C-alpha positions in Angstrom: 17.6 -4.1 -19.2 13.6 -2.8 -19.9 12.8 -5.1 -17.4 15.0 -3.6 -14.3 13.4 0.2 -15.6 10.3 -0.7 -15.7 11.1 -2.4 -12.3 12.5 0.9 -10.5 9.6 2.8 -12.1 7.2 1.0 -10.8 9.0 0.8 -7.1 9.6 4.8 -7.4 5.3 5.3 -8.5 5.2 3.3 -4.9 7.8 4.5 -2.6 8.0 8.9 -3.8 4.1 8.8 -2.6 4.7 7.0 0.5 7.4 9.4 1.8 5.2 12.1 0.7 2.1 11.0 2.6 4.0 10.1 5.8 5.6 13.6 6.0 2.7 15.8 5.0 -0.1 13.9 7.4 2.5 13.1 10.6 3.3 15.9 13.4 6.7 17.2 13.2 7.5 16.2 16.9 7.2 12.5 16.3 8.7 12.0 12.9 11.4 10.6 13.8 9.3 7.7 15.3 6.7 7.3 13.3 9.2 7.2 10.0 11.4 4.4 12.0 8.4 2.0 12.7 7.2 2.6 9.1 10.6 1.9 7.2 11.0 -1.1 10.1 7.9 -2.6 8.9 8.8 -2.3 5.1 12.1 -3.9 6.2 10.5 -6.8 8.0 8.2 -7.6 5.2 10.8 -7.3 2.7 12.9 -10.1 4.3 10.3 -12.3 5.6 8.3 -12.6 2.4 10.7 -14.8 0.3 10.7 -17.3 3.0 6.8 -17.4 4.1 6.3 -17.6 0.1 8.3 -20.4 -0.6 7.3 -22.4 2.8 3.6 -21.7 1.7 4.6 -22.9 -2.1 6.5 -26.0 -0.6 3.3 -26.8 1.2 0.3 -25.7 -0.8 2.0 -25.3 -4.4 3.2 -22.4 -6.3 0.0 -21.8 -8.0 -2.2 -22.1 -5.3 0.2 -19.0 -3.3 0.2 -17.6 -6.5 -3.6 -17.9 -7.1 -3.9 -16.6 -3.4 -1.4 -13.7 -3.8 -3.7 -12.1 -7.2 -6.5 -13.0 -5.2 -5.5 -10.9 -2.2 -4.4 -8.1 -4.6 -7.7 -7.6 -6.0 -9.6 -7.4 -3.1 -7.9 -5.3 -1.1 -7.9 -2.8 -4.3 -11.2 -3.3 -4.5 -11.6 -2.1 -0.9 -9.2 0.8 -1.6 -11.4 1.6 -4.2 -14.6 1.5 -2.1 -13.2 3.3 0.7 -11.7 6.5 -2.1 -15.4 6.4 -3.5 -17.2 6.5 -0.6 -14.5 9.3 0.8 -15.4 11.5 -2.3 -18.8 11.2 -1.9 -18.7 12.4 1.8 -16.8 15.7 1.2 -19.3 16.0 -1.9 -22.3 16.0 0.8 -20.0 18.1 2.7 -19.1 20.7 0.1 -23.0 20.7 -1.1 -24.3 21.2 2.7 -21.7 23.8 3.3 -22.7 25.8 -0.3 -26.4 25.7 0.5 -26.0 27.2 4.5 
């Protein structure tokens, strides 16, 4: 029961911000199309992931698949962190130039 609670808590931490950003950054006239594509990509990924994961585990072994997934997650996290830090630095530089002008 505790595991199910944490699974729900973690999934809401992903889905709620994603929906908010999707709605706030998408123009109203194309919201339906963007929402449909975004939802279809999520659904396709959820449906295909178990099949791909099991095939890779059969061919390469479970430990290789888990290490690859963990490594890919760490790499993606590092890239996102670098992107965020650069974006913050660019915003600070822009604000400083505007303040000085």
